[in-house]
C-alpha positions in Angstrom: 122.7 110.2 116.9 119.8 111.8 115.6 118.8 113.3 112.0 116.1 113.9 109.6 114.7 112.6 106.7 111.6 114.2 104.7 109.8 113.5 101.5 107.8 116.1 99.2 105.3 115.6 96.7 102.6 117.1 94.6 99.3 115.3 94.7 96.5 116.7 92.5 93.9 117.2 94.9 92.8 120.3 96.7 94.3 120.9 100.0 91.3 120.2 102.6 91.0 117.0 101.0 95.1 116.1 101.3 95.2 117.3 104.9 92.0 115.6 106.1 93.5 112.3 104.4 96.4 112.8 106.0 95.2 113.9 109.6 93.6 110.7 109.9 96.5 108.6 110.6 94.3 105.5 110.5 95.0 105.9 106.8 98.5 105.5 107.1 98.8 101.5 105.7 97.4 102.9 102.6 101.1 104.3 101.9 103.1 102.9 104.3 103.5 99.1 103.9 105.5 99.1 107.4 102.2 100.0 109.3 100.5 96.6 110.0 97.3 98.2 112.1 96.6 101.2 113.5 94.0 102.9 116.0 93.0 106.2 116.6 92.4 107.4 120.9 90.2 109.0 121.3 88.2 107.5 118.2 86.8 111.1 116.9 88.2 113.8 115.0 92.1 114.2 115.0 93.4 117.2 117.5 96.0 118.0 119.5 96.7 115.6 122.0 95.1 112.9 119.5 97.3 109.5 120.0 97.5 107.0 117.1 98.6 103.6 118.2 100.5 101.7 115.7 102.2 98.0 115.1 104.9 98.7 112.6 107.2 96.2 111.1 110.6 97.0 110.6 113.7 94.8 109.5 111.6 91.9 110.5 110.6 92.9 113.7 107.1 94.0 115.0 107.4 97.2 117.5 104.1 99.0 119.0 104.1 102.8 118.5 102.2 105.4 120.1 102.4 109.0 118.0 101.0 112.1 120.2 99.6 115.3 118.0 101.3 118.3 119.2 100.5 120.4 116.9 97.2 121.0 114.4 96.8 123.9 112.2 94.5 122.6 109.4 95.1 122.5 106.7 98.7 123.5 106.1 100.6 122.5 109.1 100.8 119.2 111.5 103.4 118.0 113.8 103.4 114.9 116.2 106.1 113.2 118.6 106.6 109.8 119.6 105.9 108.7 122.8 106.5 105.2 122.6 109.7 104.0 124.0 111.6 102.1 121.2 115.3 101.8 120.3 114.9 103.8 117.2 112.3 106.3 117.2 110.7 109.4 115.8 111.3 112.3 118.3 109.4 114.8 116.3 107.4 115.0 112.6 105.5 116.1 110.9 103.3 117.5 107.4 103.8 120.8 105.8 100.7 121.4 103.2 101.1 124.1 100.6 98.1 125.5 97.8 99.2 125.3 94.2 98.4 127.2 91.4 97.1 124.3 89.7 94.6 123.4 92.8 96.9 120.6 93.7 98.4 120.5 97.4 102.3 120.5 97.7 103.1 117.9 101.1 106.1 117.7 102.5 106.2 114.9 105.1 109.8 114.8 107.6 110.6 112.6 110.6 113.7 113.5 113.1 114.9 109.9 114.0 117.0 109.4 117.0 118.2 106.0 118.6 118.4 104.9 122.2 120.4 102.0 124.0 121.6 99.7 120.8 119.4 101.9 118.8 122.4 104.4 118.8 124.0 102.1 116.7 121.3 101.3 114.7 119.9 104.9 113.9 122.1 105.6 111.1 121.0 102.7 109.1 117.2 103.6 109.7 118.3 107.2 108.5 120.0 105.6 105.6 117.0 103.6 104.5 114.6 106.1 105.1 116.4 108.7 103.1 116.8 106.0 100.2 113.1 105.2 100.0 111.9 109.1 100.6 111.0 109.8 96.9 109.1 106.2 96.9 107.4 107.4 100.2 106.2 110.7 98.5 104.8 109.1 95.8 103.1 106.3 98.0 101.6 109.4 99.6 100.4 110.9 96.3 98.5 108.1 94.9 97.3 107.0 97.8 95.5 110.8 98.5 94.7 111.4 94.9 92.9 107.8 95.2 90.8 108.8 98.3 
């Protein structure tokens, strides 16, 4: 089983600034409390092929995660795929950004979660929790991007 969750928020910052903030995945802990540590490999500008390695904590369990950037079209679109093997993982995800008439930016984030092994039983719970938190997650992205 797999499924998607998404969040949309309007950020009071220009699209170039918001995209740069989100493209540097090392900013993820500023809006995602589950991310405990993250690094970019190689250490340089984010581009197709860049990998972000992180340690996250979900439901009391720490896991190692690796996401590879699969599409990078600044300042409007970025896609990633999880390359680590976890029981519940993000097969794909991304950001879509669009400029707003007031100079702000609309941000849409999505992740497609899928389960492997025992994760096939847990992915529904993970999706439910992610969907329940989607509006708050969008609000955290907005606050972090505006504070940067």
